[in-house]
ZAROMI-323049 format. One record per atom (N, C-alpha, C): atom name; residue in one letter; x, y, z; chain; residue number from 1. Coordinates in nm, 4 decimals. Example, Ala and Ser with C-alpha at 12.3 -4.5 7.8 and 13.67 -1.06 7.14 Angstrom:
<r><name>N</name><resn>A</resn><xx>1.3190</xx><yy>-0.5690</yy><zz>0.7800</zz><chain>A</chain><resi>1</resi></r>
<r><name>CA</name><resn>A</resn><xx>1.2300</xx><yy>-0.4500</yy><zz>0.7800</zz><chain>A</chain><resi>1</resi></r>
<r><name>C</name><resn>A</resn><xx>1.3200</xx><yy>-0.3300</yy><zz>0.7800</zz><chain>A</chain><resi>1</resi></r>
<r><name>N</name><resn>S</resn><xx>1.2850</xx><yy>-0.2250</yy><zz>0.7080</zz><chain>A</chain><resi>2</resi></r>
<r><name>CA</name><resn>S</resn><xx>1.3670</xx><yy>-0.1060</yy><zz>0.7140</zz><chain>A</chain><resi>2</resi></r>
<r><name>C</name><resn>S</resn><xx>1.2900</xx><yy>0.0030</yy><zz>0.7870</zz><chain>A</chain><resi>2</resi></r>
***
This chain:
<r><name>N</name><resn>X</resn><xx>-8.2396</xx><yy>5.7679</yy><zz>3.0099</zz><chain>A</chain><resi>1</resi></r>
<r><name>CA</name><resn>X</resn><xx>-8.2574</xx><yy>5.6205</yy><zz>2.9626</zz><chain>A</chain><resi>1</resi></r>
<r><name>C</name><resn>X</resn><xx>-8.3808</xx><yy>5.6248</yy><zz>2.8667</zz><chain>A</chain><resi>1</resi></r>
<r><name>N</name><resn>X</resn><xx>-8.3764</xx><yy>5.5619</yy><zz>2.7594</zz><chain>A</chain><resi>2</resi></r>
<r><name>CA</name><resn>X</resn><xx>-8.4837</xx><yy>5.5281</yy><zz>2.6741</zz><chain>A</chain><resi>2</resi></r>
<r><name>C</name><resn>X</resn><xx>-8.5612</xx><yy>5.4059</yy><zz>2.7203</zz><chain>A</chain><resi>2</resi></r>
<r><name>N</name><resn>X</resn><xx>-8.7008</xx><yy>5.4219</yy><zz>2.7080</zz><chain>A</chain><resi>3</resi></r>
<r><name>CA</name><resn>X</resn><xx>-8.7799</xx><yy>5.3105</yy><zz>2.7621</zz><chain>A</chain><resi>3</resi></r>
<r><name>C</name><resn>X</resn><xx>-8.7643</xx><yy>5.1726</yy><zz>2.6831</zz><chain>A</chain><resi>3</resi></r>
<r><name>N</name><resn>X</resn><xx>-8.7127</xx><yy>5.1906</yy><zz>2.5553</zz><chain>A</chain><resi>4</resi></r>
<r><name>CA</name><resn>X</resn><xx>-8.6973</xx><yy>5.0606</yy><zz>2.4816</zz><chain>A</chain><resi>4</resi></r>
<r><name>C</name><resn>X</resn><xx>-8.5747</xx><yy>4.9967</yy><zz>2.5273</zz><chain>A</chain><resi>4</resi></r>
<r><name>N</name><resn>X</resn><xx>-8.4875</xx><yy>5.0506</yy><zz>2.6074</zz><chain>A</chain><resi>5</resi></r>
<r><name>CA</name><resn>X</resn><xx>-8.3797</xx><yy>4.9726</yy><zz>2.6724</zz><chain>A</chain><resi>5</resi></r>
<r><name>C</name><resn>X</resn><xx>-8.4350</xx><yy>4.8645</yy><zz>2.7621</zz><chain>A</chain><resi>5</resi></r>
<r><name>N</name><resn>X</resn><xx>-8.5498</xx><yy>4.8712</yy><zz>2.8119</zz><chain>A</chain><resi>6</resi></r>
<r><name>CA</name><resn>X</resn><xx>-8.6047</xx><yy>4.7753</yy><zz>2.8934</zz><chain>A</chain><resi>6</resi></r>
<r><name>C</name><resn>X</resn><xx>-8.6186</xx><yy>4.6312</yy><zz>2.8234</zz><chain>A</chain><resi>6</resi></r>
<r><name>N</name><resn>X</resn><xx>-8.6158</xx><yy>4.6268</yy><zz>2.6880</zz><chain>A</chain><resi>7</resi></r>
<r><name>CA</name><resn>X</resn><xx>-8.6114</xx><yy>4.5066</yy><zz>2.6191</zz><chain>A</chain><resi>7</resi></r>
<r><name>C</name><resn>X</resn><xx>-8.4872</xx><yy>4.4236</yy><zz>2.6340</zz><chain>A</chain><resi>7</resi></r>
<r><name>N</name><resn>X</resn><xx>-8.3706</xx><yy>4.4951</yy><zz>2.6660</zz><chain>A</chain><resi>8</resi></r>
<r><name>CA</name><resn>X</resn><xx>-8.2445</xx><yy>4.4181</yy><zz>2.6668</zz><chain>A</chain><resi>8</resi></r>
<r><name>C</name><resn>X</resn><xx>-8.1827</xx><yy>4.4184</yy><zz>2.8161</zz><chain>A</chain><resi>8</resi></r>
<r><name>N</name><resn>X</resn><xx>-8.2324</xx><yy>4.4973</yy><zz>2.9036</zz><chain>A</chain><resi>9</resi></r>
<r><name>CA</name><resn>X</resn><xx>-8.1597</xx><yy>4.4921</yy><zz>3.0243</zz><chain>A</chain><resi>9</resi></r>
<r><name>C</name><resn>X</resn><xx>-8.2406</xx><yy>4.3872</yy><zz>3.1228</zz><chain>A</chain><resi>9</resi></r>
<r><name>N</name><resn>X</resn><xx>-8.1671</xx><yy>4.3392</yy><zz>3.2155</zz><chain>A</chain><resi>10</resi></r>
<r><name>CA</name><resn>X</resn><xx>-8.2183</xx><yy>4.2461</yy><zz>3.3090</zz><chain>A</chain><resi>10</resi></r>
<r><name>C</name><resn>X</resn><xx>-8.1540</xx><yy>4.2552</yy><zz>3.4523</zz><chain>A</chain><resi>10</resi></r>
<r><name>N</name><resn>X</resn><xx>-8.2049</xx><yy>4.1906</yy><zz>3.5579</zz><chain>A</chain><resi>11</resi></r>
<r><name>CA</name><resn>X</resn><xx>-8.1513</xx><yy>4.1933</yy><zz>3.6899</zz><chain>A</chain><resi>11</resi></r>
<r><name>C</name><resn>X</resn><xx>-8.0079</xx><yy>4.1304</yy><zz>3.6781</zz><chain>A</chain><resi>11</resi></r>
<r><name>N</name><resn>X</resn><xx>-7.9033</xx><yy>4.2058</yy><zz>3.7291</zz><chain>A</chain><resi>12</resi></r>
<r><name>CA</name><resn>X</resn><xx>-7.7691</xx><yy>4.1437</yy><zz>3.7321</zz><chain>A</chain><resi>12</resi></r>
<r><name>C</name><resn>X</resn><xx>-7.7534</xx><yy>4.0370</yy><zz>3.8247</zz><chain>A</chain><resi>12</resi></r>
<r><name>N</name><resn>X</resn><xx>-7.8411</xx><yy>4.0174</yy><zz>3.9272</zz><chain>A</chain><resi>13</resi></r>
<r><name>CA</name><resn>X</resn><xx>-7.8362</xx><yy>3.9030</yy><zz>4.0184</zz><chain>A</chain><resi>13</resi></r>
<r><name>C</name><resn>X</resn><xx>-7.8955</xx><yy>3.7800</yy><zz>3.9719</zz><chain>A</chain><resi>13</resi></r>
<r><name>N</name><resn>X</resn><xx>-8.0111</xx><yy>3.7862</yy><zz>3.9108</zz><chain>A</chain><resi>14</resi></r>
<r><name>CA</name><resn>X</resn><xx>-8.0677</xx><yy>3.6642</yy><zz>3.8709</zz><chain>A</chain><resi>14</resi></r>
<r><name>C</name><resn>X</resn><xx>-8.1235</xx><yy>3.6459</yy><zz>3.7319</zz><chain>A</chain><resi>14</resi></r>
<r><name>N</name><resn>X</resn><xx>-8.0855</xx><yy>3.7610</yy><zz>3.6447</zz><chain>A</chain><resi>15</resi></r>
<r><name>CA</name><resn>X</resn><xx>-8.1131</xx><yy>3.7570</yy><zz>3.4981</zz><chain>A</chain><resi>15</resi></r>
<r><name>C</name><resn>X</resn><xx>-8.2560</xx><yy>3.7741</yy><zz>3.4629</zz><chain>A</chain><resi>15</resi></r>
<r><name>N</name><resn>X</resn><xx>-8.3374</xx><yy>3.7957</yy><zz>3.5689</zz><chain>A</chain><resi>16</resi></r>
<r><name>CA</name><resn>X</resn><xx>-8.4902</xx><yy>3.8176</yy><zz>3.5422</zz><chain>A</chain><resi>16</resi></r>
<r><name>C</name><resn>X</resn><xx>-8.5233</xx><yy>3.9486</yy><zz>3.4930</zz><chain>A</chain><resi>16</resi></r>
<r><name>N</name><resn>X</resn><xx>-8.6489</xx><yy>3.9675</yy><zz>3.4388</zz><chain>A</chain><resi>17</resi></r>
<r><name>CA</name><resn>X</resn><xx>-8.7008</xx><yy>4.0993</yy><zz>3.3953</zz><chain>A</chain><resi>17</resi></r>
<r><name>C</name><resn>X</resn><xx>-8.6993</xx><yy>4.2089</yy><zz>3.5136</zz><chain>A</chain><resi>17</resi></r>
<r><name>N</name><resn>X</resn><xx>-8.6998</xx><yy>4.3310</yy><zz>3.4625</zz><chain>A</chain><resi>18</resi></r>
<r><name>CA</name><resn>X</resn><xx>-8.7050</xx><yy>4.4408</yy><zz>3.5505</zz><chain>A</chain><resi>18</resi></r>
<r><name>C</name><resn>X</resn><xx>-8.8302</xx><yy>4.5289</yy><zz>3.5185</zz><chain>A</chain><resi>18</resi></r>
<r><name>N</name><resn>X</resn><xx>-8.8934</xx><yy>4.5695</yy><zz>3.6207</zz><chain>A</chain><resi>19</resi></r>
<r><name>CA</name><resn>X</resn><xx>-9.0196</xx><yy>4.6480</yy><zz>3.6041</zz><chain>A</chain><resi>19</resi></r>
<r><name>C</name><resn>X</resn><xx>-8.9777</xx><yy>4.7998</yy><zz>3.6333</zz><chain>A</chain><resi>19</resi></r>
<r><name>N</name><resn>X</resn><xx>-9.0184</xx><yy>4.8922</yy><zz>3.5458</zz><chain>A</chain><resi>20</resi></r>
<r><name>CA</name><resn>X</resn><xx>-8.9806</xx><yy>5.0316</yy><zz>3.5515</zz><chain>A</chain><resi>20</resi></r>
<r><name>C</name><resn>X</resn><xx>-9.0884</xx><yy>5.1091</yy><zz>3.6267</zz><chain>A</chain><resi>20</resi></r>
<r><name>N</name><resn>X</resn><xx>-9.0437</xx><yy>5.1992</yy><zz>3.7210</zz><chain>A</chain><resi>21</resi></r>
<r><name>CA</name><resn>X</resn><xx>-9.1292</xx><yy>5.2928</yy><zz>3.7831</zz><chain>A</chain><resi>21</resi></r>
<r><name>C</name><resn>X</resn><xx>-9.0686</xx><yy>5.4309</yy><zz>3.7573</zz><chain>A</chain><resi>21</resi></r>
<r><name>N</name><resn>X</resn><xx>-9.1418</xx><yy>5.5153</yy><zz>3.6724</zz><chain>A</chain><resi>22</resi></r>
<r><name>CA</name><resn>X</resn><xx>-9.0931</xx><yy>5.6453</yy><zz>3.6286</zz><chain>A</chain><resi>22</resi></r>
<r><name>C</name><resn>X</resn><xx>-9.1219</xx><yy>5.7502</yy><zz>3.7333</zz><chain>A</chain><resi>22</resi></r>
<r><name>N</name><resn>X</resn><xx>-9.0239</xx><yy>5.8216</yy><zz>3.7823</zz><chain>A</chain><resi>23</resi></r>
<r><name>CA</name><resn>X</resn><xx>-9.0507</xx><yy>5.9493</yy><zz>3.8707</zz><chain>A</chain><resi>23</resi></r>
<r><name>C</name><resn>X</resn><xx>-9.0446</xx><yy>6.0694</yy><zz>3.7913</zz><chain>A</chain><resi>23</resi></r>
<r><name>N</name><resn>X</resn><xx>-8.9558</xx><yy>6.0867</yy><zz>3.6834</zz><chain>A</chain><resi>24</resi></r>
<r><name>CA</name><resn>X</resn><xx>-8.9431</xx><yy>6.2085</yy><zz>3.6043</zz><chain>A</chain><resi>24</resi></r>
<r><name>C</name><resn>X</resn><xx>-8.9093</xx><yy>6.1658</yy><zz>3.4590</zz><chain>A</chain><resi>24</resi></r>
<r><name>N</name><resn>X</resn><xx>-8.9782</xx><yy>6.2276</yy><zz>3.3667</zz><chain>A</chain><resi>25</resi></r>
<r><name>CA</name><resn>X</resn><xx>-8.9557</xx><yy>6.2115</yy><zz>3.2266</zz><chain>A</chain><resi>25</resi></r>
<r><name>C</name><resn>X</resn><xx>-8.9575</xx><yy>6.3357</yy><zz>3.1534</zz><chain>A</chain><resi>25</resi></r>
<r><name>N</name><resn>X</resn><xx>-8.8642</xx><yy>6.3347</yy><zz>3.0568</zz><chain>A</chain><resi>26</resi></r>
<r><name>CA</name><resn>X</resn><xx>-8.8669</xx><yy>6.4621</yy><zz>2.9579</zz><chain>A</chain><resi>26</resi></r>
<r><name>C</name><resn>X</resn><xx>-8.8610</xx><yy>6.4053</yy><zz>2.8247</zz><chain>A</chain><resi>26</resi></r>
<r><name>N</name><resn>X</resn><xx>-8.9778</xx><yy>6.4305</yy><zz>2.7471</zz><chain>A</chain><resi>27</resi></r>
<r><name>CA</name><resn>X</resn><xx>-8.9978</xx><yy>6.3706</yy><zz>2.6154</zz><chain>A</chain><resi>27</resi></r>
<r><name>C</name><resn>X</resn><xx>-8.9849</xx><yy>6.2237</yy><zz>2.6224</zz><chain>A</chain><resi>27</resi></r>
<r><name>N</name><resn>X</resn><xx>-8.8898</xx><yy>6.1646</yy><zz>2.5405</zz><chain>A</chain><resi>28</resi></r>
<r><name>CA</name><resn>X</resn><xx>-8.8897</xx><yy>6.0179</yy><zz>2.5396</zz><chain>A</chain><resi>28</resi></r>
<r><name>C</name><resn>X</resn><xx>-8.7779</xx><yy>5.9653</yy><zz>2.6458</zz><chain>A</chain><resi>28</resi></r>
<r><name>N</name><resn>X</resn><xx>-8.7222</xx><yy>6.0565</yy><zz>2.7200</zz><chain>A</chain><resi>29</resi></r>
<r><name>CA</name><resn>X</resn><xx>-8.6037</xx><yy>6.0260</yy><zz>2.8072</zz><chain>A</chain><resi>29</resi></r>
<r><name>C</name><resn>X</resn><xx>-8.6611</xx><yy>6.0008</yy><zz>2.9546</zz><chain>A</chain><resi>29</resi></r>
<r><name>N</name><resn>X</resn><xx>-8.6189</xx><yy>5.8923</yy><zz>3.0122</zz><chain>A</chain><resi>30</resi></r>
<r><name>CA</name><resn>X</resn><xx>-8.6597</xx><yy>5.8707</yy><zz>3.1562</zz><chain>A</chain><resi>30</resi></r>
<r><name>C</name><resn>X</resn><xx>-8.5357</xx><yy>5.9239</yy><zz>3.2284</zz><chain>A</chain><resi>30</resi></r>
<r><name>N</name><resn>X</resn><xx>-8.5652</xx><yy>6.0338</yy><zz>3.3234</zz><chain>A</chain><resi>31</resi></r>
<r><name>CA</name><resn>X</resn><xx>-8.4636</xx><yy>6.0941</yy><zz>3.3881</zz><chain>A</chain><resi>31</resi></r>
<r><name>C</name><resn>X</resn><xx>-8.4304</xx><yy>6.0283</yy><zz>3.5317</zz><chain>A</chain><resi>31</resi></r>
<r><name>N</name><resn>X</resn><xx>-8.5448</xx><yy>5.9979</yy><zz>3.5868</zz><chain>A</chain><resi>32</resi></r>
<r><name>CA</name><resn>X</resn><xx>-8.5281</xx><yy>5.9321</yy><zz>3.7233</zz><chain>A</chain><resi>32</resi></r>
<r><name>C</name><resn>X</resn><xx>-8.6305</xx><yy>5.8307</yy><zz>3.7472</zz><chain>A</chain><resi>32</resi></r>
<r><name>N</name><resn>X</resn><xx>-8.6085</xx><yy>5.7315</yy><zz>3.8370</zz><chain>A</chain><resi>33</resi></r>
<r><name>CA</name><resn>X</resn><xx>-8.7087</xx><yy>5.6356</yy><zz>3.8696</zz><chain>A</chain><resi>33</resi></r>
<r><name>C</name><resn>X</resn><xx>-8.6353</xx><yy>5.5161</yy><zz>3.9284</zz><chain>A</chain><resi>33</resi></r>
<r><name>N</name><resn>X</resn><xx>-8.7201</xx><yy>5.3934</yy><zz>3.9247</zz><chain>A</chain><resi>34</resi></r>
<r><name>CA</name><resn>X</resn><xx>-8.6448</xx><yy>5.2721</yy><zz>3.9773</zz><chain>A</chain><resi>34</resi></r>
<r><name>C</name><resn>X</resn><xx>-8.6761</xx><yy>5.1594</yy><zz>3.8953</zz><chain>A</chain><resi>34</resi></r>
<r><name>N</name><resn>X</resn><xx>-8.5918</xx><yy>5.0688</yy><zz>3.8868</zz><chain>A</chain><resi>35</resi></r>
<r><name>CA</name><resn>X</resn><xx>-8.6040</xx><yy>4.9428</yy><zz>3.8249</zz><chain>A</chain><resi>35</resi></r>
<r><name>C</name><resn>X</resn><xx>-8.6117</xx><yy>4.8350</yy><zz>3.9338</zz><chain>A</chain><resi>35</resi></r>
<r><name>N</name><resn>X</resn><xx>-8.7237</xx><yy>4.7530</yy><zz>3.9184</zz><chain>A</chain><resi>36</resi></r>
<r><name>CA</name><resn>X</resn><xx>-8.7387</xx><yy>4.6449</yy><zz>4.0178</zz><chain>A</chain><resi>36</resi></r>
<r><name>C</name><resn>X</resn><xx>-8.7367</xx><yy>4.5085</yy><zz>3.9651</zz><chain>A</chain><resi>36</resi></r>
<r><name>N</name><resn>X</resn><xx>-8.6598</xx><yy>4.4188</yy><zz>4.0153</zz><chain>A</chain><resi>37</resi></r>
<r><name>CA</name><resn>X</resn><xx>-8.6615</xx><yy>4.2878</yy><zz>3.9707</zz><chain>A</chain><resi>37</resi></r>
<r><name>C</name><resn>X</resn><xx>-8.7982</xx><yy>4.2090</yy><zz>3.9960</zz><chain>A</chain><resi>37</resi></r>
<r><name>N</name><resn>X</resn><xx>-8.8485</xx><yy>4.1541</yy><zz>3.8965</zz><chain>A</chain><resi>38</resi></r>
<r><name>CA</name><resn>X</resn><xx>-8.9812</xx><yy>4.0856</yy><zz>3.9136</zz><chain>A</chain><resi>38</resi></r>
<r><name>C</name><resn>X</resn><xx>-8.9650</xx><yy>3.9581</yy><zz>3.9976</zz><chain>A</chain><resi>38</resi></r>
<r><name>N</name><resn>X</resn><xx>-8.8406</xx><yy>3.9068</yy><zz>4.0056</zz><chain>A</chain><resi>39</resi></r>
<r><name>CA</name><resn>X</resn><xx>-8.8302</xx><yy>3.7675</yy><zz>4.0874</zz><chain>A</chain><resi>39</resi></r>
<r><name>C</name><resn>X</resn><xx>-8.7829</xx><yy>3.8016</yy><zz>4.2331</zz><chain>A</chain><resi>39</resi></r>
<r><name>N</name><resn>X</resn><xx>-8.6612</xx><yy>3.8664</yy><zz>4.2425</zz><chain>A</chain><resi>40</resi></r>
<r><name>CA</name><resn>X</resn><xx>-8.6079</xx><yy>3.8764</yy><zz>4.3668</zz><chain>A</chain><resi>40</resi></r>
<r><name>C</name><resn>X</resn><xx>-8.6454</xx><yy>4.0079</yy><zz>4.4414</zz><chain>A</chain><resi>40</resi></r>
<r><name>N</name><resn>X</resn><xx>-8.6933</xx><yy>4.1049</yy><zz>4.3730</zz><chain>A</chain><resi>41</resi></r>
<r><name>CA</name><resn>X</resn><xx>-8.7469</xx><yy>4.2231</yy><zz>4.4364</zz><chain>A</chain><resi>41</resi></r>
<r><name>C</name><resn>X</resn><xx>-8.6402</xx><yy>4.3248</yy><zz>4.4568</zz><chain>A</chain><resi>41</resi></r>
<r><name>N</name><resn>X</resn><xx>-8.5118</xx><yy>4.3117</yy><zz>4.4203</zz><chain>A</chain><resi>42</resi></r>
<r><name>CA</name><resn>X</resn><xx>-8.4054</xx><yy>4.4074</yy><zz>4.4270</zz><chain>A</chain><resi>42</resi></r>
<r><name>C</name><resn>X</resn><xx>-8.4336</xx><yy>4.5366</yy><zz>4.3448</zz><chain>A</chain><resi>42</resi></r>
<r><name>N</name><resn>X</resn><xx>-8.4090</xx><yy>4.6340</yy><zz>4.3951</zz><chain>A</chain><resi>43</resi></r>
<r><name>CA</name><resn>X</resn><xx>-8.4278</xx><yy>4.7765</yy><zz>4.3238</zz><chain>A</chain><resi>43</resi></r>
<r><name>C</name><resn>X</resn><xx>-8.3066</xx><yy>4.8361</yy><zz>4.2803</zz><chain>A</chain><resi>43</resi></r>
<r><name>N</name><resn>X</resn><xx>-8.3061</xx><yy>4.9027</yy><zz>4.1556</zz><chain>A</chain><resi>44</resi></r>
<r><name>CA</name><resn>X</resn><xx>-8.1954</xx><yy>4.9661</yy><zz>4.1075</zz><chain>A</chain><resi>44</resi></r>
<r><name>C</name><resn>X</resn><xx>-8.2500</xx><yy>5.1178</yy><zz>4.0595</zz><chain>A</chain><resi>44</resi></r>
<r><name>N</name><resn>X</resn><xx>-8.1818</xx><yy>5.2159</yy><zz>4.1028</zz><chain>A</chain><resi>45</resi></r>
<r><name>CA</name><resn>X</resn><xx>-8.2221</xx><yy>5.3559</yy><zz>4.0743</zz><chain>A</chain><resi>45</resi></r>
<r><name>C</name><resn>X</resn><xx>-8.1754</xx><yy>5.3946</yy><zz>3.9301</zz><chain>A</chain><resi>45</resi></r>
<r><name>N</name><resn>X</resn><xx>-8.2539</xx><yy>5.4794</yy><zz>3.8779</zz><chain>A</chain><resi>46</resi></r>
<r><name>CA</name><resn>X</resn><xx>-8.2277</xx><yy>5.5314</yy><zz>3.7522</zz><chain>A</chain><resi>46</resi></r>
<r><name>C</name><resn>X</resn><xx>-8.2075</xx><yy>5.6900</yy><zz>3.7918</zz><chain>A</chain><resi>46</resi></r>
<r><name>N</name><resn>X</resn><xx>-8.0923</xx><yy>5.7536</yy><zz>3.7740</zz><chain>A</chain><resi>47</resi></r>
<r><name>CA</name><resn>X</resn><xx>-8.0555</xx><yy>5.8836</yy><zz>3.8116</zz><chain>A</chain><resi>47</resi></r>
<r><name>C</name><resn>X</resn><xx>-7.9895</xx><yy>5.9557</yy><zz>3.6990</zz><chain>A</chain><resi>47</resi></r>
<r><name>N</name><resn>X</resn><xx>-8.0402</xx><yy>6.0720</yy><zz>3.6660</zz><chain>A</chain><resi>48</resi></r>
<r><name>CA</name><resn>X</resn><xx>-7.9974</xx><yy>6.1556</yy><zz>3.5545</zz><chain>A</chain><resi>48</resi></r>
<r><name>C</name><resn>X</resn><xx>-7.9966</xx><yy>6.0775</yy><zz>3.4197</zz><chain>A</chain><resi>48</resi></r>
<r><name>N</name><resn>X</resn><xx>-8.0950</xx><yy>5.9886</yy><zz>3.4045</zz><chain>A</chain><resi>49</resi></r>
<r><name>CA</name><resn>X</resn><xx>-8.1150</xx><yy>5.9156</yy><zz>3.2788</zz><chain>A</chain><resi>49</resi></r>
<r><name>C</name><resn>X</resn><xx>-8.0281</xx><yy>5.7920</yy><zz>3.2758</zz><chain>A</chain><resi>49</resi></r>
<r><name>N</name><resn>X</resn><xx>-7.9512</xx><yy>5.7606</yy><zz>3.3835</zz><chain>A</chain><resi>50</resi></r>
<r><name>CA</name><resn>X</resn><xx>-7.8679</xx><yy>5.6476</yy><zz>3.3827</zz><chain>A</chain><resi>50</resi></r>
<r><name>C</name><resn>X</resn><xx>-7.9164</xx><yy>5.5360</yy><zz>3.4728</zz><chain>A</chain><resi>50</resi></r>
<r><name>N</name><resn>X</resn><xx>-7.9313</xx><yy>5.4071</yy><zz>3.4229</zz><chain>A</chain><resi>51</resi></r>
<r><name>CA</name><resn>X</resn><xx>-7.9729</xx><yy>5.3044</yy><zz>3.5205</zz><chain>A</chain><resi>51</resi></r>
<r><name>C</name><resn>X</resn><xx>-7.8438</xx><yy>5.2643</yy><zz>3.5987</zz><chain>A</chain><resi>51</resi></r>
<r><name>N</name><resn>X</resn><xx>-7.8529</xx><yy>5.2505</yy><zz>3.7206</zz><chain>A</chain><resi>52</resi></r>
<r><name>CA</name><resn>X</resn><xx>-7.7338</xx><yy>5.1893</yy><zz>3.7906</zz><chain>A</chain><resi>52</resi></r>
<r><name>C</name><resn>X</resn><xx>-7.7665</xx><yy>5.0351</yy><zz>3.8224</zz><chain>A</chain><resi>52</resi></r>
<r><name>N</name><resn>X</resn><xx>-7.7042</xx><yy>4.9538</yy><zz>3.7517</zz><chain>A</chain><resi>53</resi></r>
<r><name>CA</name><resn>X</resn><xx>-7.7336</xx><yy>4.8180</yy><zz>3.7676</zz><chain>A</chain><resi>53</resi></r>
<r><name>C</name><resn>X</resn><xx>-7.6370</xx><yy>4.7456</yy><zz>3.8477</zz><chain>A</chain><resi>53</resi></r>
<r><name>N</name><resn>X</resn><xx>-7.5520</xx><yy>4.8171</yy><zz>3.9201</zz><chain>A</chain><resi>54</resi></r>
<r><name>CA</name><resn>X</resn><xx>-7.4509</xx><yy>4.7528</yy><zz>4.0046</zz><chain>A</chain><resi>54</resi></r>
<r><name>C</name><resn>X</resn><xx>-7.5282</xx><yy>4.6645</yy><zz>4.1138</zz><chain>A</chain><resi>54</resi></r>
<r><name>N</name><resn>X</resn><xx>-7.4757</xx><yy>4.5551</yy><zz>4.1480</zz><chain>A</chain><resi>55</resi></r>
<r><name>CA</name><resn>X</resn><xx>-7.5479</xx><yy>4.4895</yy><zz>4.2631</zz><chain>A</chain><resi>55</resi></r>
<r><name>C</name><resn>X</resn><xx>-7.5391</xx><yy>4.5684</yy><zz>4.4010</zz><chain>A</chain><resi>55</resi></r>
<r><name>N</name><resn>X</resn><xx>-7.6324</xx><yy>4.5541</yy><zz>4.4818</zz><chain>A</chain><resi>56</resi></r>
<r><name>CA</name><resn>X</resn><xx>-7.6345</xx><yy>4.6404</yy><zz>4.6032</zz><chain>A</chain><resi>56</resi></r>
<r><name>C</name><resn>X</resn><xx>-7.5183</xx><yy>4.6488</yy><zz>4.6859</zz><chain>A</chain><resi>56</resi></r>
<r><name>N</name><resn>X</resn><xx>-7.4331</xx><yy>4.5480</yy><zz>4.7013</zz><chain>A</chain><resi>57</resi></r>
<r><name>CA</name><resn>X</resn><xx>-7.3165</xx><yy>4.5644</yy><zz>4.7779</zz><chain>A</chain><resi>57</resi></r>
<r><name>C</name><resn>X</resn><xx>-7.2084</xx><yy>4.6416</yy><zz>4.7053</zz><chain>A</chain><resi>57</resi></r>
<r><name>N</name><resn>X</resn><xx>-7.2015</xx><yy>4.6383</yy><zz>4.5751</zz><chain>A</chain><resi>58</resi></r>
<r><name>CA</name><resn>X</resn><xx>-7.1143</xx><yy>4.7122</yy><zz>4.4946</zz><chain>A</chain><resi>58</resi></r>
<r><name>C</name><resn>X</resn><xx>-7.1607</xx><yy>4.8568</yy><zz>4.4770</zz><chain>A</chain><resi>58</resi></r>
<r><name>N</name><resn>X</resn><xx>-7.2849</xx><yy>4.8838</yy><zz>4.4895</zz><chain>A</chain><resi>59</resi></r>
<r><name>CA</name><resn>X</resn><xx>-7.3370</xx><yy>5.0101</yy><zz>4.4759</zz><chain>A</chain><resi>59</resi></r>
<r><name>C</name><resn>X</resn><xx>-7.3133</xx><yy>5.0884</yy><zz>4.6084</zz><chain>A</chain><resi>59</resi></r>
<r><name>N</name><resn>X</resn><xx>-7.3115</xx><yy>5.0246</yy><zz>4.7295</zz><chain>A</chain><resi>60</resi></r>
<r><name>CA</name><resn>X</resn><xx>-7.2827</xx><yy>5.0883</yy><zz>4.8611</zz><chain>A</chain><resi>60</resi></r>
<r><name>C</name><resn>X</resn><xx>-7.1297</xx><yy>5.1164</yy><zz>4.8676</zz><chain>A</chain><resi>60</resi></r>
<r><name>N</name><resn>X</resn><xx>-7.0510</xx><yy>5.0359</yy><zz>4.8168</zz><chain>A</chain><resi>61</resi></r>
<r><name>CA</name><resn>X</resn><xx>-6.9072</xx><yy>5.0549</yy><zz>4.8042</zz><chain>A</chain><resi>61</resi></r>
<r><name>C</name><resn>X</resn><xx>-6.8656</xx><yy>5.1763</yy><zz>4.7071</zz><chain>A</chain><resi>61</resi></r>
<r><name>N</name><resn>X</resn><xx>-6.9359</xx><yy>5.1844</yy><zz>4.5963</zz><chain>A</chain><resi>62</resi></r>
<r><name>CA</name><resn>X</resn><xx>-6.9152</xx><yy>5.2913</yy><zz>4.5012</zz><chain>A</chain><resi>62</resi></r>
<r><name>C</name><resn>X</resn><xx>-6.9473</xx><yy>5.4282</yy><zz>4.5594</zz><chain>A</chain><resi>62</resi></r>
<r><name>N</name><resn>X</resn><xx>-7.0593</xx><yy>5.4281</yy><zz>4.6395</zz><chain>A</chain><resi>63</resi></r>
<r><name>CA</name><resn>X</resn><xx>-7.1031</xx><yy>5.5520</yy><zz>4.7050</zz><chain>A</chain><resi>63</resi></r>
<r><name>C</name><resn>X</resn><xx>-7.0128</xx><yy>5.5982</yy><zz>4.8122</zz><chain>A</chain><resi>63</resi></r>
<r><name>N</name><resn>X</resn><xx>-6.9301</xx><yy>5.5131</yy><zz>4.8673</zz><chain>A</chain><resi>64</resi></r>
<r><name>CA</name><resn>X</resn><xx>-6.8607</xx><yy>5.5561</yy><zz>4.9862</zz><chain>A</chain><resi>64</resi></r>
<r><name>C</name><resn>X</resn><xx>-6.7323</xx><yy>5.6194</yy><zz>4.9440</zz><chain>A</chain><resi>64</resi></r>
***
């Protein structure tokens, strides 16, 4: 995920801004970390450079 993507993505639940916490970065690419909504506090993972912005209940279903 490129960090400039933060300018256009938002929380899918309430459309507020997301805060990025980077765990692993390679050059300009964010490989892993979390996105946290500044309003509701919901977190979304970034895995293998891909932000998973599915709502929590849908994320749990997709993992099953």
